[in-house]
C-alpha atoms as one frame of an Amber mdcrd trajectory, in Angstrom:
protein
  14.808  31.870 -36.000  15.476  28.227 -35.649  17.863  26.771 -38.129  16.763
  23.419 -39.469  19.657  21.609 -41.061  17.977  18.260 -41.764  14.317  18.884
 -42.684  13.457  15.185 -42.981  14.776  14.302 -39.490  13.181  17.414 -37.979
   9.725  16.625 -39.573   9.855  13.035 -38.372  10.802  14.112 -34.902   8.109
  16.814 -34.808   5.372  14.332 -35.969   6.472  11.844 -33.300   6.479  14.624
 -30.735   2.912  15.670 -31.676   1.681  12.107 -31.481   3.307  11.694 -28.059
   1.607  14.852 -26.789  -1.719  13.726 -28.280  -1.582  10.352 -26.543  -0.543
  12.125 -23.294  -3.674  14.352 -23.571  -5.930  11.376 -24.165  -4.316   9.580
 -21.153  -5.013  12.623 -18.967  -8.782  12.582 -19.757 -11.345  10.576 -17.662
 -11.994   8.067 -20.385 -11.423   5.014 -18.166 -14.569   4.569 -16.046 -14.317
   8.174 -14.880 -10.594   8.022 -14.305  -7.662   9.096 -16.413  -5.149   6.460
 -17.574  -2.716   7.134 -14.749  -5.392   6.746 -12.037  -6.811   3.669 -13.756
  -3.366   1.990 -13.899  -2.633   2.949 -10.304  -5.951   1.473  -9.202  -5.222
  -1.692 -11.143  -1.856  -2.268  -9.501  -3.299  -1.404  -6.078  -6.045  -4.030
  -6.647  -3.386  -6.615  -7.558  -1.331  -5.612  -4.548  -4.368  -5.965  -2.314
  -5.213  -9.375  -3.786  -1.753 -10.665  -3.153  -1.657  -9.366   0.420  -4.463
 -11.428   1.876  -2.708 -13.363   4.673  -5.432 -13.177   7.278  -6.557 -16.882
   7.144  -2.997 -18.060   7.854  -2.648 -15.585  10.724  -5.988 -16.772  12.217
  -4.560 -20.274  12.428  -1.431 -19.014  14.118  -3.510 -16.925  16.528  -5.227
 -20.117  17.772  -1.848 -21.434  18.840  -1.406 -18.461  21.203  -4.766 -18.916
  22.970  -4.127 -19.293  26.644  -0.935 -17.187  26.421  -1.387 -14.341  28.975
   0.031 -10.854  28.364   0.455  -7.982  30.804   1.154  -4.766  29.046   1.686
  -1.365  30.639   1.658   1.342  27.882   2.017   5.034  28.231  -1.217   6.783
  27.262   0.788   9.170  25.073   1.613   6.126  22.844  -2.015   5.138  22.477
  -4.446   6.392  19.883  -7.870   7.339  21.376  -7.536   5.557  24.766 -11.305
   5.046  25.185 -11.536   3.409  21.788  -8.500   1.268  22.539 -10.123   0.172
  25.774 -13.259  -0.715  23.827 -11.495  -2.804  21.142  -9.451  -4.664  23.787
 -12.419  -5.329  26.050 -14.189  -6.835  23.009 -11.271  -9.264  22.934 -12.088
 -10.017  26.666  -8.974  -8.239  27.940  -8.985  -6.355  31.281  -8.103  -2.737
  30.681  -7.566   0.126  33.124  -5.919   3.563  33.200  -3.542   4.334  36.038
  -0.812   6.932  36.496  -0.836   7.944  32.864  -0.535   4.363  31.647  -2.910
   1.891  30.061  -2.711  -1.466  31.841  -3.779  -4.385  29.722  -4.166  -7.978
  30.897  -5.502 -10.539  28.450  -5.086 -13.532  26.200  -2.646 -12.946  23.315
  -4.533 -15.330  21.018  -7.911 -13.731  21.628  -6.514 -10.154  21.243  -4.916
 -11.137  17.903  -8.003 -12.928  16.761 -10.226  -9.907  17.356  -7.715  -7.614
  15.588  -7.678 -10.031  12.624 -11.476 -10.131  12.574 -11.652  -6.326  12.343
  -8.869  -6.280   9.723 -10.844  -8.815   7.662 -13.998  -6.675   7.855 -12.100
  -3.705   6.499 -10.205  -5.805   3.904 -13.577  -6.751   2.404 -14.954  -3.206
   2.841 -17.422  -4.166   5.470 -16.898  -1.125   7.590 -20.408  -1.224   8.936
 -19.497  -4.311  11.018 -16.913  -2.239  12.868 -18.868   0.966  13.168 -21.811
  -0.973  14.688 -19.433  -2.641  17.201 -17.383   0.345  18.246 -19.336   3.344
  17.180 -16.473   4.726  15.153 -15.032   4.548  11.635 -13.292   1.406  10.513
  -9.994   3.230   9.925 -10.077   4.710  13.448 -10.487   1.209  14.929  -7.732
  -0.194  12.861  -5.389   2.595  13.715  -6.125   2.026  17.398  -5.217  -1.679
  16.873  -2.116  -0.663  14.984  -0.861   1.587  17.821  -1.576  -0.699  20.740
  -0.276  -3.844  18.975   3.004  -2.134  17.967   3.511  -1.130  21.606   2.617
  -4.647  22.743   5.066  -6.067  20.226   7.863  -3.925  21.620   7.099  -5.072
  25.193   7.154  -8.725  24.157  10.486  -8.033  22.375  11.965  -6.527  25.547
  10.742  -9.565  27.505  12.633 -11.780  25.014   9.448 -13.481  23.928  10.550
 -13.671  20.332   7.779 -15.902  18.953   5.002 -13.846  20.391   6.619 -10.542
  19.329   7.220 -11.828  15.812   3.568 -13.049  15.555   2.178  -9.662  16.589
   4.442  -7.976  14.101   3.017 -10.121  11.326  -0.546  -9.273  12.442   0.300
  -5.623  12.190   2.183  -5.757   8.829   0.276  -8.491   7.045  -3.308  -7.770
   8.252  -3.823  -4.387   9.919  -1.749  -2.328   7.502  -3.012  -3.850   4.207
  -6.626  -3.624   5.428  -6.126  -0.002   6.371  -4.203   1.089   3.309  -6.257
  -0.827   0.715  -9.709  -0.010   2.117 -12.143   0.655  -0.720 -10.041  -1.059
  -3.378 -11.379  -4.265  -4.984  -8.800  -7.082  -4.693  -7.735  -8.703  -7.983
  -5.463 -11.653  -8.769  -2.559 -10.895 -11.064  -3.428 -14.019 -13.106  -6.876
 -12.607 -13.969  -5.350  -9.413 -15.362  -2.153 -10.778 -16.971  -3.168  -9.531
 -20.462  -3.675  -5.994 -19.207  -0.457  -6.056 -17.157   1.651  -7.209 -20.176
   0.042  -4.575 -22.344   0.712  -1.815 -19.862   4.396  -2.916 -19.480   4.940
  -3.035 -23.267   3.140   0.293 -23.744   5.264   1.912 -21.073   8.513   0.809
 -22.665   7.347   1.655 -26.213   5.959   5.067 -25.167   9.245   6.020 -23.402
  11.322   4.888 -26.398   9.032   6.825 -28.720   9.637  10.005 -26.678  13.372
   9.414 -26.773  13.456   9.042 -30.587  11.175  12.119 -31.066  13.760  14.181
 -29.237  16.577  12.482 -31.060  15.214  13.280 -34.516  14.284  16.798 -33.493
  17.839  17.580 -32.354  19.267  15.832 -35.317  17.174  18.055 -37.552  18.486
  21.142 -35.763  22.064  19.927 -36.268  22.824  18.738 -32.736  24.646  15.407
 -33.267  26.478  13.446 -30.604  29.957  12.493 -31.748  32.555  10.328 -29.991
  35.511  12.297 -28.783  38.987  11.558 -30.130  41.053   9.098 -28.041  44.378
  10.553 -26.933  47.299   8.257 -27.581  50.493   8.339 -25.529
């Protein structure tokens, strides 16, 4: 049997523990538009992250500056996702694409290639996958992944050619447009300012809930006679 040395502390700790578990059970139920509290919070922060990651308009302006800049890329087919789809997306950007000796040869305009990639990324960012599936006959995510693979390879080629500005621009297209559009597809973008009250509440709740758990354990152990004491300092 458990030996309770301080019934008052133990009772307080036990009540706090039960309340903690009760709140945890409620949070685990789908009471938040069909989601539990953890999924709802995760969705909220993903929405805010998506809202703050919309950089496509700025990248479109930069893409215009690279119109007329010719690229000649030779990429091993093993480093390309779905070669036929990759040919299709690049051809839509008016690039000349051919397969030869296990490589994909690409000749085109850097600005036009980037602009088409950004256009597809924007379609997916705003959940308009139909625009892409009608254009390429595939899923939006497949098209974006094809862009992601070929542009990363193109960026590396430009880097080896010491074309720093071009390489850096393509890297930004990949990281600030393709990746957010792919990762946040299906999530509604939100501005942090529009949800500031909810964000503050969640942060305060998280801290309070964590502290509550800590004190419930503290009082339980205190009631059982487990007390932390400072050790004696040895003097020389």
